N, C-alpha and C positions, 0 to 999 in steps of 0.2 A: 914853474910855482907853483904848489899844491893850495887847493883856495877852500876844500871841503872841509865843514866845519855841521857842527851837530845843528846850528842856529841858520843851515845854508837854506837859503828859499825856494821852493821847487814848485812848478804845475804840476797839479794833476790830473789826468785826463780818463774818461771814461770811453773806452772802445765798443763803438756799436754798429749795426749793418750797413749802417749808413756813414760809416767814415769815425774817429776821431773828436771829442767835443770837453773842453776845459772842464773840468770840473771847479778849481777853486788855487788858490798861491797861495801857500802854505810852506811852515817850517817841516823838513825832514818828522821828525816830532809826531807832530800834529797831524802829518802823511800817515805814519805809522799804528798810529789812532785810530783811524778808519775801517771799517771794516777791511776781510780780508776778500777782496771778490777779486775772482782770474780779469775779470776786465777794465780793472785800475793800470794806470802807465803812468811814470812818475819822470820826469826829465830827469838831466844827469846834474846829480848835485853840485860838479863842477860849472858854474858859467859861462864856459868857453865850449863844453862839450854839449851844454845846457841849448846855446846859440848853435849849436851845429844839426837840433835838432835829435839828440842820442837820448833815447831814453832808457831805462832802465827795468826790472822788475823788483816787488814788492820784496825780496828775498835780496836782494844785491842793494838794495835801500838803508835793509839793516843791516849790511855790513858794514855800509859806510859809517853807518851811526856808530856802532861797536866798533871799529878800528880805527874813527878822529872822536 
């Protein structure tokens, strides 16, 4: 079952030398409104994959949004 929707909630994190730190929980649209920084990572919009720790790039997140 495919559960990815534009309203899907994801976690945005910032990668730093000391590891990944959660920035916040938001919709995919809100996440893409953030500045385009290479240090941001996003949990996969599919809750099952997010629970497994799968992260995606900003470009992949944009693809999910435009395809759904």
